[in-house]
Backbone as CSV, one residue per row, in Angstrom:
resi,resn,N_x,N_y,N_z,CA_x,CA_y,CA_z,C_x,C_y,C_z
1,UNK,1.046,-1.264,0.495,-0.268,0.365,-0.088,0.822,1.933,0.266
2,UNK,0.961,2.084,-1.055,1.455,3.037,-1.215,0.811,4.519,-0.407
3,UNK,1.771,4.964,0.417,0.843,6.052,1.290,2.203,7.374,1.072
4,UNK,1.020,8.735,0.846,1.295,10.003,0.808,0.788,10.681,1.445
5,UNK,1.580,11.675,1.776,0.936,13.091,2.383,-0.055,13.900,1.879
6,UNK,-1.209,14.465,3.236,-1.752,15.350,2.497,-1.353,15.969,3.475
7,UNK,-0.768,16.530,4.672,-0.551,17.607,4.929,1.073,17.217,6.258
8,UNK,0.989,17.429,7.858,2.193,17.317,8.332,1.545,15.722,9.395
9,UNK,0.178,15.838,9.430,-0.174,15.042,9.438,-0.970,14.275,9.415
10,UNK,-1.895,13.943,7.815,-2.712,13.120,7.411,-2.197,12.547,6.522
11,UNK,-2.491,10.696,6.001,-1.867,10.763,4.913,-3.222,9.394,4.097
12,UNK,-2.741,9.902,3.502,-3.482,9.071,2.050,-2.737,7.774,1.465
13,UNK,-4.115,6.875,1.375,-3.442,5.660,0.519,-4.574,6.026,-0.804
14,UNK,-5.471,6.167,-0.584,-6.377,5.469,-2.418,-7.841,7.288,-1.629
15,UNK,-8.124,6.886,-3.113,-9.647,7.735,-3.046,-10.721,7.636,-3.657
16,UNK,-11.839,7.623,-2.853,-12.758,7.321,-4.319,-13.914,8.612,-3.800
17,UNK,-14.526,9.224,-5.218,-14.329,9.789,-5.286,-16.015,9.846,-5.936
18,UNK,-16.690,10.703,-6.016,-18.438,10.836,-6.149,-18.061,11.457,-7.844
19,UNK,-19.358,12.001,-8.622,-19.237,12.025,-9.537,-20.165,13.343,-9.414
20,UNK,-21.339,12.816,-9.466,-22.394,14.069,-9.995,-22.075,15.105,-8.816
21,UNK,-21.613,16.569,-9.031,-21.266,17.742,-8.278,-20.233,17.907,-7.081
22,UNK,-18.536,16.507,-7.552,-18.013,16.188,-7.354,-17.187,16.589,-8.713
23,UNK,-16.637,15.455,-9.263,-16.287,15.362,-10.464,-16.968,15.940,-11.812
24,UNK,-18.064,15.782,-12.074,-18.862,16.409,-12.890,-19.424,17.232,-12.831
25,UNK,-19.540,18.221,-13.494,-20.910,19.627,-13.430,-22.203,18.866,-13.823
26,UNK,-22.992,18.147,-13.339,-24.454,17.867,-13.368,-25.462,17.599,-12.156
27,UNK,-25.093,17.952,-11.158,-26.195,18.393,-10.318,-27.868,19.547,-10.660
28,UNK,-27.605,20.036,-11.299,-28.718,21.510,-11.588,-29.195,20.651,-12.716
29,UNK,-28.949,19.163,-13.475,-29.076,18.588,-14.534,-30.770,17.849,-13.873
30,UNK,-29.346,16.987,-12.860,-29.873,15.862,-12.794,-31.286,16.104,-11.790
31,UNK,-31.223,16.990,-11.232,-32.549,18.197,-9.785,-33.964,18.118,-10.262
32,UNK,-33.639,18.306,-12.106,-34.394,19.030,-12.569,-35.084,17.796,-13.255
33,UNK,-34.178,16.127,-13.842,-34.757,15.273,-14.348,-35.967,14.713,-14.049
34,UNK,-36.548,14.182,-13.171,-37.382,13.915,-12.411,-38.880,14.360,-12.890
35,UNK,-38.379,16.096,-13.189,-39.750,16.864,-13.094,-39.773,16.490,-14.551
36,UNK,-39.139,17.196,-15.260,-38.839,17.101,-16.576,-39.349,15.426,-17.381
37,UNK,-39.661,14.697,-16.819,-39.829,13.562,-17.441,-41.704,12.843,-17.065
38,UNK,-41.849,13.693,-15.814,-43.073,13.466,-15.321,-43.406,14.721,-16.177
39,UNK,-43.031,15.900,-16.582,-43.739,17.104,-17.938,-44.117,15.610,-18.909
40,UNK,-43.183,14.676,-19.612,-43.448,14.183,-20.769,-44.415,13.470,-20.750
41,UNK,-44.950,13.274,-19.535,-46.891,12.043,-19.290,-47.420,13.059,-18.407
42,UNK,-47.418,14.040,-19.300,-48.443,15.229,-18.830,-48.730,15.591,-16.864
43,UNK,-47.522,15.614,-16.120,-47.887,15.328,-15.112,-46.942,16.686,-14.371
44,UNK,-47.686,17.482,-13.679,-46.243,18.262,-13.126,-45.949,17.940,-11.948
45,UNK,-44.714,18.151,-11.161,-43.674,17.345,-10.106,-44.309,19.113,-9.295
46,UNK,-44.153,17.967,-7.342,-44.524,18.819,-6.865,-43.170,19.406,-6.647
47,UNK,-43.147,20.378,-6.020,-41.882,21.432,-5.285,-41.555,20.315,-4.494
48,UNK,-40.484,20.621,-4.775,-38.953,19.708,-4.385,-38.961,18.293,-4.267
49,UNK,-39.379,17.980,-5.218,-39.145,16.352,-6.021,-37.710,16.131,-6.092
50,UNK,-37.012,16.931,-7.021,-35.726,16.976,-7.285,-34.762,17.057,-5.494
51,UNK,-34.811,18.099,-4.946,-34.862,17.332,-3.128,-34.862,16.465,-3.302
52,UNK,-35.983,15.434,-2.869,-36.532,13.995,-2.370,-35.467,12.804,-3.084
53,UNK,-35.863,13.167,-4.866,-35.048,12.133,-5.158,-33.638,12.258,-4.957
54,UNK,-32.461,13.255,-4.509,-31.384,13.606,-4.413,-30.656,12.624,-3.947
55,UNK,-31.195,11.976,-2.861,-30.629,10.523,-1.775,-30.780,9.508,-2.867
56,UNK,-31.322,9.352,-3.765,-31.984,8.052,-4.753,-30.569,7.673,-5.417
57,UNK,-30.913,6.042,-5.484,-30.475,5.882,-7.064,-31.725,6.418,-7.986
58,UNK,-31.236,5.521,-9.021,-32.147,6.118,-10.192,-33.409,4.981,-10.279
59,UNK,-33.345,3.824,-9.793,-33.763,2.628,-9.781,-35.151,2.999,-8.484
60,UNK,-34.148,3.684,-7.721,-35.487,3.752,-6.341,-36.587,5.279,-6.254
61,UNK,-35.368,6.201,-6.609,-36.318,7.111,-7.191,-37.560,7.066,-8.351
62,UNK,-37.385,6.369,-9.315,-38.147,5.614,-10.197,-39.524,4.834,-8.987
63,UNK,-39.139,3.664,-8.496,-40.228,3.527,-7.534,-41.122,4.675,-6.930
64,UNK,-40.140,5.161,-6.549,-40.808,6.932,-5.166,-41.700,7.254,-5.816
65,UNK,-40.992,7.566,-7.331,-42.470,8.667,-8.593,-43.502,7.267,-8.370
66,UNK,-42.894,6.223,-8.921,-44.666,5.325,-9.029,-45.729,5.306,-7.699
67,UNK,-44.818,5.537,-6.797,-45.951,5.616,-5.716,-46.368,6.790,-5.593
68,UNK,-45.764,7.833,-5.517,-45.977,9.043,-5.189,-47.216,9.433,-6.371
69,UNK,-46.693,9.649,-7.266,-47.528,9.948,-8.212,-48.574,9.215,-9.181
70,UNK,-48.574,7.424,-8.923,-49.310,6.085,-8.904,-49.712,5.919,-10.459
71,UNK,-48.265,6.306,-11.494,-47.954,5.480,-12.269,-48.428,4.322,-12.341
72,UNK,-49.355,3.803,-13.560,-49.271,2.450,-13.695,-47.567,2.318,-14.897
73,UNK,-46.720,2.041,-14.132,-45.173,1.792,-14.807,-44.421,0.833,-14.168
74,UNK,-43.655,-0.100,-14.664,-42.567,-0.341,-14.287,-41.571,0.423,-13.667
75,UNK,-40.664,-0.024,-12.604,-39.625,0.731,-12.428,-38.246,0.964,-13.301
76,UNK,-38.311,-0.393,-14.461,-37.658,-0.327,-15.206,-37.783,1.220,-16.895
77,UNK,-38.601,1.081,-16.928,-40.019,2.051,-17.518,-39.406,3.121,-17.161
78,UNK,-40.099,3.529,-15.599,-40.032,4.794,-15.575,-38.238,5.643,-15.673
79,UNK,-37.404,4.298,-14.627,-35.932,4.359,-14.851,-34.799,4.778,-15.887
80,UNK,-35.742,4.138,-17.272,-35.304,4.766,-18.706,-35.926,5.468,-18.719
81,UNK,-36.966,5.914,-18.207,-37.001,7.822,-18.568,-36.636,8.789,-18.484
82,UNK,-36.008,8.503,-16.798,-35.207,9.417,-16.266,-33.762,9.440,-17.198
83,UNK,-33.772,8.287,-17.250,-32.209,8.133,-18.036,-32.037,9.018,-19.440
84,UNK,-33.335,9.027,-19.932,-33.303,9.851,-21.342,-32.603,10.917,-21.179
85,UNK,-34.179,11.320,-19.701,-33.104,12.915,-19.681,-32.325,13.183,-19.398
86,UNK,-31.223,12.328,-19.224,-29.919,12.730,-18.800,-28.590,12.305,-19.769
87,UNK,-29.078,11.100,-20.368,-28.415,10.394,-21.536,-27.644,11.363,-22.661
88,UNK,-28.291,12.109,-22.766,-27.815,13.240,-24.146,-26.450,14.137,-22.906
89,UNK,-26.997,14.385,-22.133,-26.174,15.206,-21.030,-25.019,14.957,-20.792
90,UNK,-24.651,13.778,-20.572,-23.703,12.785,-20.377,-22.651,12.745,-21.467
91,UNK,-23.473,12.188,-22.485,-22.563,11.408,-23.921,-21.883,12.521,-24.642
92,UNK,-22.931,14.065,-24.423,-22.133,14.987,-25.130,-22.052,16.344,-24.321
93,UNK,-22.286,16.436,-23.351,-22.329,17.593,-22.820,-21.601,18.165,-21.673
94,UNK,-21.819,16.898,-20.763,-21.654,17.337,-18.993,-20.210,17.540,-18.667
95,UNK,-20.059,18.660,-18.336,-18.486,19.180,-18.081,-17.522,18.726,-16.924
96,UNK,-15.940,18.463,-16.861,-15.676,18.302,-15.704,-15.741,19.918,-14.136
97,UNK,-15.588,19.447,-13.205,-16.446,20.497,-12.383,-14.834,21.239,-11.983
98,UNK,-14.545,22.139,-11.794,-13.624,22.921,-11.785,-12.254,22.226,-10.520
99,UNK,-11.034,22.196,-11.324,-10.377,21.396,-10.484,-10.123,20.247,-10.728
100,UNK,-11.444,19.378,-11.071,-11.359,16.946,-11.106,-9.831,17.373,-11.891
101,UNK,-9.714,17.463,-13.398,-8.866,17.018,-13.896,-7.503,17.121,-13.529
102,UNK,-7.318,18.650,-12.528,-5.838,18.848,-11.897,-5.901,17.542,-10.663
103,UNK,-6.734,17.839,-10.099,-6.158,17.028,-9.109,-6.171,15.363,-9.251
104,UNK,-6.900,14.894,-9.902,-6.651,13.292,-11.002,-5.306,13.014,-11.407
105,UNK,-4.776,14.236,-11.898,-3.379,14.199,-13.214,-2.308,14.049,-11.380
106,UNK,-2.760,14.551,-10.386,-1.799,15.036,-9.573,-1.395,13.671,-8.569
107,UNK,-2.947,12.735,-8.384,-2.620,11.557,-7.603,-2.934,10.439,-8.105
108,UNK,-2.368,10.014,-9.749,-2.071,9.661,-10.619,-0.689,9.702,-10.640
109,UNK,-0.149,10.889,-10.828,1.400,10.956,-10.783,1.778,10.108,-9.050
110,UNK,1.506,11.036,-8.115,1.247,10.467,-6.837,1.094,9.487,-6.329
111,UNK,0.776,7.680,-7.765,0.399,6.630,-7.055,-0.411,6.653,-6.412
112,UNK,-1.731,7.506,-6.405,-2.885,7.022,-5.308,-3.722,6.323,-5.949
113,UNK,-4.290,5.362,-5.792,-5.735,4.116,-6.393,-6.633,5.470,-6.430
114,UNK,-7.173,5.447,-7.495,-8.690,5.841,-7.015,-9.857,4.731,-7.976
115,UNK,-10.800,5.244,-6.978,-12.359,4.703,-7.103,-13.473,5.393,-7.657
116,UNK,-14.510,5.278,-8.641,-15.892,6.135,-8.147,-16.477,5.382,-7.553
117,UNK,-17.491,5.822,-6.457,-18.874,5.545,-6.555,-20.010,6.533,-6.291
118,UNK,-21.056,5.695,-7.426,-21.824,6.684,-7.758,-23.226,6.688,-8.168
119,UNK,-24.028,7.463,-7.256,-25.832,6.568,-7.574,-25.987,6.401,-8.822
120,UNK,-24.937,7.559,-9.921,-25.692,7.233,-11.411,-25.184,6.181,-12.085
121,UNK,-25.621,5.365,-12.938,-26.156,4.818,-13.645,-24.607,4.216,-14.043
122,UNK,-23.941,3.182,-14.280,-22.690,2.768,-15.086,-22.212,3.910,-16.451
123,UNK,-22.965,3.421,-17.483,-23.268,3.676,-18.642,-23.011,5.032,-18.918
124,UNK,-23.624,6.010,-18.114,-23.810,7.077,-18.196,-22.457,7.539,-18.355
125,UNK,-21.647,7.213,-16.640,-20.609,7.815,-16.144,-19.586,7.651,-17.244
126,UNK,-19.438,5.966,-18.083,-18.196,5.988,-18.833,-18.332,6.500,-19.886
127,UNK,-19.307,6.756,-20.536,-19.667,7.493,-21.467,-19.208,9.133,-21.311
128,UNK,-19.355,9.338,-20.302,-18.991,10.798,-20.035,-17.191,10.911,-19.657
129,UNK,-16.807,9.712,-18.826,-15.850,9.972,-18.527,-14.364,9.775,-19.891
130,UNK,-14.872,8.369,-20.854,-13.952,8.720,-21.953,-14.491,9.631,-22.528
131,UNK,-15.437,10.313,-22.650,-15.157,11.662,-23.771,-14.535,12.854,-23.478
132,UNK,-14.394,12.749,-21.843,-13.577,13.850,-20.935,-12.244,13.639,-21.369
133,UNK,-11.456,12.227,-21.361,-10.356,11.153,-21.049,-9.999,11.451,-20.001
134,UNK,-10.979,10.902,-19.388,-10.697,10.080,-17.522,-10.917,9.156,-17.403
135,UNK,-11.352,8.130,-18.148,-11.499,6.966,-17.573,-10.541,5.568,-17.132
136,UNK,-9.380,6.131,-17.787,-7.657,5.124,-17.302,-7.372,5.881,-16.112
137,UNK,-7.802,6.684,-15.356,-7.175,7.126,-13.966,-8.286,6.699,-12.441
138,UNK,-9.080,5.321,-13.597,-10.159,4.753,-11.431,-9.709,3.161,-12.077
139,UNK,-9.580,3.193,-11.110,-9.450,1.764,-10.886,-10.603,0.818,-11.024
140,UNK,-11.884,1.553,-11.128,-12.746,0.920,-10.918,-14.424,1.772,-10.785
141,UNK,-15.397,2.212,-11.546,-16.783,2.692,-11.333,-17.697,2.287,-11.414
142,UNK,-17.925,2.625,-9.549,-18.678,1.537,-9.156,-20.433,2.032,-9.417
143,UNK,-21.486,1.498,-9.309,-22.612,2.534,-9.363,-23.832,1.620,-8.148
144,UNK,-23.893,2.219,-7.801,-24.915,2.087,-6.537,-26.575,1.299,-7.031
145,UNK,-27.242,1.457,-8.383,-27.575,0.332,-8.690,-26.956,-1.156,-8.964
146,UNK,-26.116,-1.446,-9.660,-25.209,-2.196,-9.321,-25.079,-3.609,-8.035
147,UNK,-25.246,-2.985,-7.014,-25.358,-3.485,-5.598,-26.217,-3.380,-5.105
148,UNK,-27.464,-2.997,-5.543,-28.924,-2.720,-4.928,-28.420,-2.394,-3.464
149,UNK,-27.983,-0.199,-3.499,-27.692,-0.194,-2.372,-27.918,1.757,-2.967
150,UNK,-28.136,2.329,-1.626,-27.802,3.904,-2.104,-26.227,4.260,-1.158
151,UNK,-25.898,5.639,-1.252,-25.335,6.124,0.006,-25.486,6.365,1.334
152,UNK,-26.753,6.045,1.743,-27.145,5.604,3.228,-26.717,4.868,3.500
153,UNK,-26.385,3.705,2.600,-25.446,2.267,3.644,-23.965,2.405,2.733
154,UNK,-23.538,2.167,3.442,-21.657,2.333,2.966,-21.210,1.141,2.389
155,UNK,-22.401,-0.230,2.354,-21.735,-0.719,0.735,-20.959,-0.493,0.102
156,UNK,-21.346,0.232,-1.047,-20.272,1.293,-2.298,-19.143,1.604,-1.664
157,UNK,-18.592,2.413,-0.568,-17.581,2.223,0.001,-17.065,1.486,0.324
158,UNK,-17.305,0.248,0.695,-16.480,-1.065,0.833,-16.225,-1.235,-0.075
159,UNK,-16.821,-1.978,-0.748,-16.936,-2.236,-1.670,-15.573,-1.530,-2.914
160,UNK,-15.870,-0.314,-3.124,-14.478,0.877,-3.080,-13.096,0.211,-2.968
161,UNK,-13.053,0.452,-1.499,-11.755,0.455,-0.363,-11.280,-1.789,-1.205
162,UNK,-12.305,-2.716,-1.258,-12.137,-3.205,-0.773,-11.465,-4.048,-2.838
163,UNK,-11.725,-3.165,-3.248,-11.066,-2.876,-5.153,-9.556,-2.520,-4.966
164,UNK,-9.490,-1.771,-4.174,-8.020,-0.647,-4.162,-6.631,-1.254,-3.720
165,UNK,-7.875,-2.755,-2.451,-6.453,-2.710,-1.102,-6.121,-2.012,-0.038
166,UNK,-7.488,-0.737,-0.131,-6.417,0.220,0.904,-6.769,0.222,2.338
167,UNK,-7.066,0.526,3.349,-7.455,0.708,4.269,-8.628,2.057,4.549
168,UNK,-9.501,1.382,6.182,-10.412,3.164,5.302,-9.872,3.880,6.116
169,UNK,-9.148,3.591,7.301,-8.795,5.301,8.206,-7.643,6.222,6.392
170,UNK,-7.031,5.221,6.092,-6.720,5.983,5.200,-7.254,6.208,3.938
171,UNK,-8.374,5.758,3.759,-9.190,6.046,2.226,-9.633,7.525,2.653
172,UNK,-9.762,8.455,1.642,-10.869,9.875,1.749,-11.643,9.499,0.322
173,UNK,-12.762,9.890,1.421,-13.964,10.216,0.574,-14.174,11.710,-0.367
174,UNK,-14.644,11.585,-1.438,-14.575,12.840,-1.707,-15.984,12.949,-2.622
175,UNK,-17.077,14.524,-1.608,-18.055,14.293,-1.466,-19.297,15.493,-1.931
176,UNK,-20.153,15.795,-2.543,-21.127,17.158,-2.118,-22.165,16.789,-1.514
177,UNK,-22.346,15.474,-1.487,-23.805,15.114,-0.923,-23.392,14.737,0.428
178,UNK,-24.615,16.007,1.494,-24.209,15.514,2.935,-24.087,14.473,3.555
179,UNK,-25.151,13.184,2.691,-25.818,12.200,3.564,-24.300,10.803,3.613
180,UNK,-23.873,11.416,1.837,-22.910,10.016,1.579,-21.823,10.491,2.364
181,UNK,-21.625,12.104,2.932,-20.174,12.154,3.490,-20.746,12.064,5.257
182,UNK,-21.948,11.861,5.784,-22.213,11.154,7.121,-21.809,9.325,6.565
183,UNK,-22.080,9.050,5.839,-22.023,7.617,6.032,-21.101,7.347,5.825
184,UNK,-20.133,8.271,4.945,-18.576,7.480,4.827,-17.882,8.604,6.166
185,UNK,-18.450,8.955,6.664,-17.477,9.777,8.039,-17.798,8.710,9.579
186,UNK,-19.084,8.287,9.458,-19.239,7.353,10.078,-18.655,5.832,10.257
187,UNK,-17.971,5.555,8.992,-18.014,4.307,8.884,-16.245,4.329,9.622
188,UNK,-15.461,5.202,9.368,-13.625,5.982,9.329,-13.475,6.524,8.397
189,UNK,-14.160,6.770,7.572,-13.232,7.280,6.383,-13.068,9.039,6.453
190,UNK,-12.141,9.211,5.604,-11.818,10.953,6.108,-12.921,11.103,5.218
191,UNK,-12.929,12.653,5.022,-14.375,12.684,4.172,-13.868,14.543,3.735
192,UNK,-13.651,14.439,2.117,-13.547,15.159,2.085,-15.483,16.258,0.834
193,UNK,-15.692,17.382,1.651,-16.719,18.080,1.298,-16.612,18.800,0.290
194,UNK,-17.190,18.911,-0.986,-16.809,20.015,-1.647,-17.961,20.747,-2.350
195,UNK,-18.248,21.650,-2.863,-19.120,22.409,-2.774,-20.199,22.488,-4.197
196,UNK,-20.930,22.474,-3.970,-21.773,22.323,-5.412,-23.647,23.689,-5.140
197,UNK,-23.728,24.185,-6.155,-24.505,24.298,-5.717,-26.317,24.241,-5.306
198,UNK,-25.671,23.371,-6.300,-27.231,22.351,-5.597,-27.432,22.029,-3.919
199,UNK,-26.326,21.729,-3.811,-26.396,21.038,-2.057,-26.100,22.996,-1.265
200,UNK,-26.404,23.985,-1.517,-25.903,25.148,-1.221,-26.918,25.156,0.331
201,UNK,-27.865,24.860,0.271,-29.118,24.833,1.751,-27.973,23.496,2.617
202,UNK,-27.370,22.820,1.730,-26.722,22.085,3.176,-25.185,22.374,4.037
203,UNK,-24.738,23.530,3.231,-23.129,24.038,2.956,-22.931,23.384,4.434
204,UNK,-23.558,24.504,5.621,-22.862,24.736,6.772,-22.781,23.268,7.463
205,UNK,-23.882,22.383,7.048,-24.231,20.958,7.780,-22.539,19.918,7.149
206,UNK,-21.922,19.775,5.841,-21.583,19.552,4.522,-20.277,19.869,5.551
207,UNK,-19.764,20.869,6.365,-18.952,21.287,6.437,-18.191,21.104,8.003
208,UNK,-19.303,21.441,9.101,-19.792,20.323,10.083,-19.029,19.142,9.891
209,UNK,-19.618,17.998,8.620,-18.939,16.650,8.606,-18.251,16.209,7.852
210,UNK,-17.470,17.055,6.918,-16.138,16.939,6.288,-14.819,17.229,7.128
211,UNK,-14.225,16.507,6.852,-12.888,16.543,7.777,-12.441,17.736,7.007
212,UNK,-12.087,17.245,5.981,-12.046,19.259,4.729,-12.697,19.398,4.251
213,UNK,-12.651,21.232,3.793,-13.997,21.328,2.538,-13.334,22.221,1.787
214,UNK,-13.756,22.162,0.532,-13.181,23.005,-0.695,-14.570,23.327,-1.107
215,UNK,-13.915,24.574,-1.879,-15.071,25.083,-2.596,-14.779,24.330,-4.526
216,UNK,-13.162,24.367,-4.278,-12.874,23.544,-5.796,-12.479,22.269,-5.332
217,UNK,-11.570,21.578,-5.874,-11.013,20.004,-5.855,-9.193,20.322,-6.215
218,UNK,-9.213,22.046,-6.772,-7.816,22.389,-7.056,-6.989,22.804,-6.404
219,UNK,-8.117,22.757,-4.774,-7.295,23.351,-3.779,-7.315,22.127,-2.614
220,UNK,-7.220,20.847,-3.228,-6.605,19.807,-2.100,-5.263,19.312,-3.178
221,UNK,-4.396,19.380,-1.277,-2.772,19.499,-1.842,-2.786,18.002,-1.015
222,UNK,-1.291,17.441,-2.086,-0.862,16.135,-1.920,0.910,17.004,-1.572
223,UNK,1.583,16.177,-0.295,2.544,16.396,-0.350,3.746,15.696,-1.191
């Protein structure tokens, strides 16, 4: 296991990155995806739907919408509809967030293994990463949907550690979502909170539950 210093007292052996709102600037588009899909069915979404779906995977969000709006559809059908709202953005447009490429390059040069743990379906992530030329930085790209879990559970973080062969206290989780930060920190991971405008209302709590907090990934230093 290769160790590098973050500062005079902290060591890092591996990094787990969220995608939406952390590596990719996609959260504003995701926030409205459920409402846009309902609109294609002639249904007006209730206020706050985007916030409610924020903590879900695509499939669990689809189940919530079926229950909440009495949709006579299956989870795969609704999930496909939501993904269709997002696919083009991932395939053609989704940009990296400020500082993301620079940090990935520095971690790679330092020999720090990296994985992705995301609630987004893997094929969308793969398409965006390939277009942006960052797919080879990661040992694995893990999607909650593939493990039938959400980030309210630490399962996907444990799987990422297993893939990298690192120890939890030396593995750093980079996240913009409060609930995921709470989950990771509760299991002993080091947590790095990343600012995203969609999570503006949660910033005070994100700062409180993060070991470190940055407006930009470029500000995270490796010695």
